[in-house]
N, C-alpha and C positions, 0 to 999 in steps of 0.2 A: 564478533560476528559482523560481517560486512552488511551495509545498508544500501538500499536503492533510494535514489533521490527522484521523486516524481512531481510533475506539475499537473495541476488540474483545477477543478471548480470546487469551491466551498459553498455548501448550501447553508445559508444563514439561520434559518428557522430550526433546523435539526442538527446542524453542525457537521453533517456527513461530508466526506471528501470524495469526489468523482475523479479518478485518475484519467488523464489524457495520454500521457507518455512518461516513460522513465528516461531521464536525461543524463544520469550519471550513477556511478556506484562508488560509495565511500568505502575504501579499503581499511579493514581493521588491523592489518599487518600482523595477524596472529598465524603462527604455523599450524595450528589445529583447526583452521577454518578453510574448507575446500574452495571457497570463493575468493580467498586472498591471494595476492601475488607471492606472498611468502610461504604458501603451502607447498611442500615438496611434491614434485611431479608424479612420482611413483610411491606415494605414501602407503604403507601396508596397514596402517591403523584403521580400525572400523569405528573408532570413537570420535573422529573429526566432525566438526559442525558442517552440515550440508545445506542448510537453508540460510536465507537472508534474515537479518534482524528487522526490527520495526522500521517501517518505511518513513523516510523524511519527506514530509508533504509541503510543497510550495504552492501557495494559492496564486493562480493566474487571474481569476475573477471571483467575485462574491455575488451570489444570487440570493436575494432576500425572499426565499421561498423554501418549502420543504422539498427534499429530493424526490425522485420518481418512486422509489420504494416506499418511502414514508407516506406519500400521497396515495399509493395503491393500498397500503395497510389501513389508512384512514377511511378510504372509500369502502373497503371490505367490512370494516367494523361498523360503518354506518349503513350497510346493506345496499350500497349503490353498485349496480352491476358495471363491470369494466367492459369497455368496447374493444 
């Protein structure tokens, strides 16, 4: 299964990754993966893999905070209205 290589921000307190852009695709070189260069152009099989595998995450920066979604969830749990 081919994988996308993404660069982004890592949120230190929750560990979540915020993708900024995909910079490359790692080819798995399998003939049964539609994303691979080795997949036949007019493959009749319906069993081929059609999605990317787990994303390879490269941290561009590290922010020592919770991500936006985690902060929103914490505010909601505490009963603080969001603006």
